[in-house]
C-alpha positions, 0 to 999 in steps of 0.5 A: 838166918844162916852164916852164908847170908850174914856173910853176904850182907856183910860184903854188900856193906863194904867188909872185905872179909867176914868169918865166925867164931865159936864163943868159947874159952879158946886157949889163946885167950890166956895169953893175955894175962900173961902179957899184962903180967910181964908189964908190957901193957905200960900205962893202958891201965883200962886193959888190966881193968878189963882183963876178966872180961876180955878172957872170955866173951861169955863174960860179957854177954853170957848167952853169946854162942857165936862171934861175927868178926869183920875185916876191912882193908884200909891200905891206901895208894901211897908209899910205905914210910921205909920207901920214902928216903927223905929223912925230913918227911913226918910219917903217920901211921896208916890207919889214921890217915883218914876217918875215924875207923871206930865210927865208920866201921861201927855204923856198918856193924850196925846196919848189919846187925839191923838187918840180922834182926829184922831177918832173923825168925827168932829174937836174939841177943847181940852186941858189937864192938871195934877195937874199944870193947872188952874183946880179944878180937885178934883171937876171934878173928883168928878162930873165924878163919879172918887171918892168923896172927903174925909175928908182929901181932898183927892178924894177917890174911894170906889175900888182904895182908894185914892192913885191916880194921876188925869189927865184931858182933857177939851174938846169941844165935847158933851159927855155923862157924869157920875153920881157924887160919893156919900160921903162914909166916913160916920162918920169916923174921923180917917184922922182928928185925926191922922194929925200930925200937926192938919192941917185938920181944918174941914172936907175937909178943910187943912190949908196948912200952918200947913200941913207937906206936905206944909211945906216940899215941898211949904214953902220956908225958915225956917219951923215954930218952933211950927211945927217941932215936927209934922214933925217927920222923914218925909224928903218930904211930908206926907201920914199920913191921907191916911195911916189910911183911911179904904178905903186904907187897900184894895188899890190895888198895882200898878206894873208900873215901873214908880211909884217904889221907887228909890234906893235914897229914898227906906227904907232909914234912916235920917241918910243915907241921911244926908251923901248924896253927892250933886251928888246923891242928884242931881241924886235922884232928876233928873226926880222926883216930888221932884226937886219941893222942890230943894236940898236946901229944901231937905237938910232943910227937912232931918236936921229937921227929924234929929233934931227930931229923936235925940230929941226922943233918949234924951227922950228915954235915959231920961226914960231909954228905948230902942229907940223901946221902 
């Protein structure tokens, strides 16, 4: 069992990148506590409850020696929301167009882990996570050479861009580790400038309570009135900070069936989503990461998007322009 063999098998299983980081108390891990102290987590109380474990994977698995990090590209052949001039279009974050990545990536990690157990001459301990575990996955992705953490807080790979699902296998094997990725954002601040609600309060620091993704997914109850205009036509999540990133200009397009947009969300207008029956909405959310927002949450988001579209129509009419003027 060695690092090269694991990476080769990961590629065979459909992962687009694989890196290995040491299970150590990396300096970047301390940022999370400071972020929580600023109140940037909002209603996501589960983050504070698991803060101690998130400080070091060895608190999750004391025997850990390495963290295998995988990256899967989910970019599909649809235009970015900022390229769509139609104010009536409903926008769903790209990662949620297809099947639930938690389940898809978990199955592939399970296959990788099963192969590792079958191929290892000695027994070892391991556990795997896909986003939901107490692991600061972006830190280990950087330490494992997958990519650097950009100013928008996303992991950016110089070849794949930032449209990436991350997954981890924490294990007790003494694997050869990779060199950390170097920051290549340079002086670029496009993501900070483009954020519709000014949620990126400093390079790499996102105030979730202002982020459209948080507001349309995690926020229970009403969206704060002052932030509603920034939501625009986004009915689930937001991709603006990734869409303006120069590293995504040549991001590869994935043909993986799991990530292709479902008909119910594909290039729909706000009015079309407003007219969805409960049965259609329930079917669209089945096996989708969007189920996290619940049908009630999606209905709320669509209502907000509709309010914003109506406001824009009034403004356009007042100026005597066409809706696309």
